[in-house]
C-alpha positions in Angstrom: 3.9 45.4 -41.4 4.9 42.2 -39.4 2.7 40.2 -37.0 3.4 39.6 -33.4 5.9 36.9 -32.6 8.2 36.0 -29.7 11.8 35.4 -30.1 14.5 34.5 -27.5 17.8 36.7 -27.1 20.6 37.2 -24.7 19.6 38.9 -21.4 21.3 41.6 -19.7 23.2 39.3 -17.3 25.8 36.7 -18.7 24.1 33.7 -20.0 20.7 34.9 -19.3 17.8 34.7 -21.6 15.0 36.7 -22.5 11.7 36.4 -24.6 11.0 39.2 -26.9 7.4 40.0 -28.0 7.7 41.8 -31.3 4.8 44.0 -32.3 3.6 45.0 -35.7 5.1 48.2 -37.3 4.0 50.7 -39.6 1.6 53.6 -39.8 -1.4 51.2 -40.0 -0.5 49.3 -37.0 -2.3 50.1 -33.7 -0.3 52.1 -31.2 -0.2 49.3 -28.6 1.5 46.9 -30.8 4.3 49.0 -32.2 7.6 48.1 -30.9 8.8 45.1 -28.9 8.5 43.9 -25.4 11.2 41.7 -23.6 10.6 39.3 -20.9 13.6 38.0 -19.0 13.6 34.4 -17.8 14.0 35.6 -14.2 10.6 37.3 -14.7 8.8 34.1 -15.6 10.5 32.3 -12.8 9.3 35.0 -10.2 5.7 34.8 -11.7 5.7 31.0 -11.4 7.0 31.1 -7.9 4.5 33.7 -6.5 1.6 31.7 -8.3 2.6 28.4 -6.7 3.0 30.1 -3.2 -0.7 31.5 -3.6 -2.0 27.8 -3.4 -3.3 26.8 0.0 -1.5 23.7 1.1 1.9 24.8 -0.2 4.1 25.5 2.7 7.5 26.6 1.0 9.3 26.0 -2.3 12.8 24.7 -2.6 14.3 21.2 -2.0 16.7 20.3 0.9 19.8 22.2 0.1 18.1 25.1 -1.6 15.8 25.5 1.4 18.8 25.6 3.7 20.7 28.3 1.5 17.2 30.1 1.4 16.9 30.2 5.1 20.5 31.6 5.5 20.0 34.1 2.6 16.7 35.4 4.5 18.8 36.2 7.6 21.2 38.5 5.6 19.7 42.2 5.5 18.7 43.2 2.0 18.9 40.0 0.2 15.1 39.3 0.1 13.2 36.0 0.4 14.3 34.4 -2.7 11.0 34.4 -4.8 12.5 32.1 -7.4 13.9 29.5 -4.8 12.7 26.1 -5.9 11.6 27.4 -9.3 13.5 26.6 -12.6 12.2 27.7 -16.0 12.9 27.2 -19.7 11.8 29.8 -21.9 11.8 29.3 -25.8 10.5 31.3 -28.7 6.8 31.0 -27.8 6.8 28.6 -25.0 7.9 28.0 -21.4 8.3 25.1 -19.1 8.3 25.2 -15.5 10.0 22.9 -12.8 8.9 23.4 -9.1 10.2 21.8 -5.9 7.6 22.1 -3.1 7.0 21.3 0.5 3.3 20.6 1.2 1.4 20.6 4.3 0.7 17.6 6.2 -3.0 16.2 5.5 -3.4 17.8 2.1 -4.1 15.8 -1.0 -0.8 16.0 -3.1 -2.7 15.3 -6.2 -5.1 18.0 -5.8 -2.4 20.5 -4.7 -0.4 19.6 -7.7 -3.4 20.3 -10.1 -4.1 23.5 -8.3 -0.5 24.6 -8.6 -0.4 23.7 -12.3 -3.6 25.6 -13.0 -2.4 28.8 -11.1 1.2 29.0 -12.5 0.0 28.4 -16.2 -2.8 31.1 -15.7 -0.4 33.6 -14.2 2.5 33.0 -16.6 0.3 32.9 -19.9 -1.8 36.0 -18.8 1.2 38.1 -17.7 3.7 37.1 -20.4 1.7 35.8 -23.4 3.9 32.7 -23.5 2.4 29.3 -23.7 3.2 27.0 -20.8 3.7 23.5 -22.1 4.2 21.9 -18.8 4.6 22.5 -15.0 6.6 19.6 -13.4 6.2 19.4 -9.7 8.6 17.6 -7.3 7.3 17.2 -3.8 10.5 17.1 -1.7 8.9 17.2 1.8 5.7 17.3 4.1 5.7 19.9 6.6 4.4 18.6 10.0 2.8 21.1 12.5 5.3 19.9 15.2 8.3 20.9 13.1 7.4 24.5 13.3 7.2 24.4 17.2 10.5 22.5 17.4 12.3 25.1 15.2 11.0 27.9 17.4 12.5 26.2 20.6 15.9 25.9 18.7 16.0 29.5 17.9 15.5 30.7 21.5 18.1 28.6 22.9 18.0 26.2 26.1 18.5 28.8 28.8 15.9 31.7 29.5 
């Protein structure tokens, strides 16, 4: 019988990584632990991205160029919204580290938001994958002002009505 352990292997995509949770084997092992479960890096990035977006006060994820490319990607049919935009993860044998680029809403406490994001991301990733999250690094790239949204709507409509 072997104990549960997580190892890193090559993913289905070239250069991709996966975490593998190896269950116990043998007739005496419980059914739910027989076999292995593989979690790709992209899965961890999606979980972290969704968890960060759930926090009130986060406007968007992604910095400068990533947001510009993400905005263009959203306009192409079938490409989705880019849940992993602004998210970078490193997944080891038993641990994961997450780096986030965020845009916060004007008027919120950046220190409080950062703490809330860390808590939400760590809770979600650890609960869903079984990996220990050793750090969540947050870079605040911009502050979203309420007037910016009004200006962007006018630009899309054009000058002539």
